[in-house]
C-alpha positions in Angstrom: 11.5 -27.0 -31.0 8.5 -26.5 -29.3 10.2 -26.6 -26.1 12.4 -23.7 -27.3 9.3 -21.6 -28.0 8.0 -22.3 -24.5 11.2 -21.4 -23.2 11.5 -18.3 -25.2 8.1 -17.1 -24.6 8.4 -17.6 -20.7 11.9 -15.5 -20.9 10.0 -12.7 -22.7 7.7 -12.5 -20.0 10.0 -12.3 -17.7 11.8 -9.2 -19.2 8.3 -7.5 -18.6 8.4 -8.1 -15.1 9.5 -5.2 -12.9 13.3 -5.2 -11.8 12.0 -5.0 -8.4 14.2 -8.0 -6.1 10.9 -8.4 -3.9 7.4 -8.8 -4.8 5.1 -6.1 -4.4 1.5 -5.8 -3.4 -0.7 -3.5 -5.4 -2.9 -2.3 -3.0 -3.2 -2.2 0.9 -6.0 -5.0 0.6 -3.2 -7.4 -0.5 -1.8 -7.2 3.4 -4.8 -9.3 4.5 -2.2 -10.8 6.6 -2.3 -8.1 9.1 -3.2 -9.2 12.8 -6.6 -6.9 12.8 -8.6 -5.2 10.2 -7.1 -2.0 8.7 -8.0 1.2 10.2 -7.4 4.8 9.5 -4.6 6.5 12.0 -5.8 9.9 13.3 -2.9 12.3 14.0 -3.7 15.0 16.7 -0.5 17.7 16.7 -2.1 18.9 19.9 -3.3 15.6 21.5 -2.1 14.2 24.8 -0.4 11.0 24.8 -1.7 8.1 27.1 2.1 6.9 27.3 4.5 8.4 29.7 7.5 8.4 27.2 10.1 9.4 30.1 9.2 6.6 32.6 8.3 3.8 31.0 10.1 3.6 27.4 12.5 0.6 28.7 9.5 -0.9 30.8 7.1 -0.9 27.8 9.3 -2.2 24.9 9.0 -5.9 24.4 9.7 -8.7 22.1 11.2 -7.9 18.6 10.2 -10.5 15.9 12.0 -10.5 12.7 10.1 -12.1 10.0 12.9 -14.3 9.0 12.8 -16.1 12.4 9.0 -16.3 12.3 8.3 -16.9 8.7 6.2 -14.1 8.2 5.3 -13.6 4.6 6.0 -10.1 4.5 7.8 -8.7 2.0 11.6 -6.6 2.7 11.7 -3.0 2.5 15.0 -1.5 1.3 16.8 -0.2 4.7 16.9 3.3 3.7 13.1 4.0 2.9 12.6 2.2 6.4 15.1 4.8 8.1 13.5 7.9 6.0 10.0 6.5 6.9 11.2 6.3 10.7 12.8 9.7 10.7 9.8 11.4 9.3 7.9 9.6 12.3 9.9 11.1 14.6 9.7 14.5 13.0 5.6 14.1 13.5 4.3 16.5 16.5 1.5 14.9 18.7 0.0 11.6 18.9 -1.4 8.9 16.8 -4.7 7.4 17.5 -5.5 3.7 16.6 -8.7 2.2 17.5 -9.1 -1.2 19.2 -8.0 -4.3 17.6 -7.0 -2.5 14.4 -3.9 -1.7 12.3 -3.2 1.5 10.8 -0.4 2.5 8.4 0.8 5.5 10.2 4.1 6.4 8.0 5.5 5.2 4.6 8.3 6.5 2.7 9.1 5.3 -0.9 8.2 1.5 -0.7 8.6 1.1 3.4 5.5 1.1 5.6 5.3 1.7 9.3 2.2 0.4 10.9 0.9 0.4 14.2 -1.4 -2.2 15.4 -3.7 -2.0 18.6 -4.0 -5.4 20.1 -6.3 -4.0 23.2 -9.8 -3.3 23.6 -9.6 0.5 24.0 -8.4 3.4 21.6 -4.5 4.0 22.0 -2.7 7.5 21.6 1.1 7.2 21.9 3.5 10.1 20.6 4.2 9.7 17.1 8.1 10.1 17.9 8.0 7.7 20.3 6.7 5.0 18.1 9.7 6.0 15.6 11.9 4.5 18.0 10.3 1.0 17.6 11.0 1.1 13.8 14.6 2.2 14.5 14.7 -1.0 17.0 13.5 -3.1 13.9 15.9 -1.4 11.7 18.8 -2.2 14.1 17.8 -5.7 15.1 16.1 -7.2 11.7 18.4 -5.9 9.1 19.8 -8.4 6.3 22.2 -8.1 3.4 21.4 -9.6 0.5 24.6 -11.0 -1.8 25.1 -7.7 -3.6 25.4 -5.9 -0.4 21.9 -4.7 -0.4 20.5 -3.9 3.3 16.7 -4.3 3.7 14.5 -5.1 6.8 10.9 -6.3 8.3 9.7 -6.9 11.6 7.4 -6.6 14.4 8.1 -5.3 17.8 5.5 -5.4 20.5 5.0 -3.4 23.6 3.2 -4.4 27.0 0.7 -1.8 26.5 -1.1 -3.9 23.9 0.3 -2.9 20.6 3.0 -3.4 18.3 4.6 -1.9 15.6 5.3 -3.6 12.0 8.1 -2.4 9.6 7.9 -3.8 6.0 7.5 -3.2 2.4 4.6 -1.4 1.3 2.4 -0.8 -1.8 4.5 1.9 -3.2 1.5 3.9 -3.2 3.4 6.3 -0.8 3.7 10.2 -2.1 6.8 10.4 0.4 9.8 9.4 -1.4 7.9 8.7 -4.4 10.4 7.7 -7.1 13.3 7.7 -4.8 15.6 4.8 -5.4 16.2 3.3 -2.1 17.5 0.2 -3.5 20.4 2.1 -4.9 21.4 4.0 -1.4 20.8 0.8 0.5 23.8 -0.9 -0.8 27.3 -0.6 0.9 
């Protein structure tokens, strides 16, 4: 009888837990597994990029790592939230500046975050819309499907200019897409 009491107690706790199919970090600090300390991205709509998008795009894009293949503990983001974050970043004018040896969340939508990590010793200033193409590559290359047809993604794409872009589930603290059900429209 005591065993049944424990089982029913456990099940009642489970009903209180969010219906999210993946665990959610409560704060940005919960993502201490970034390669560098978190910094703030500075968007400059009039800034000049230190990356020539037209001539070096193919040369500079390097390896793509899907988290399932490298056992990164990052949580999956629903595909559509990642896609909307990528589109919003593509529509951002100007450059995004990230300090040396740091990572900055440069866009989010719903529960999807796009991070830009600077691996180099100097500040970088790539065009925001160019960086969105890295998120697009991750959506194309790192999307998985669960048993019910839900599409989700997480991964990291590197550049030979010593930076990388991460797309993964965020803290759900993003105002863009707040309350939008990305999971529902990520099933097909």
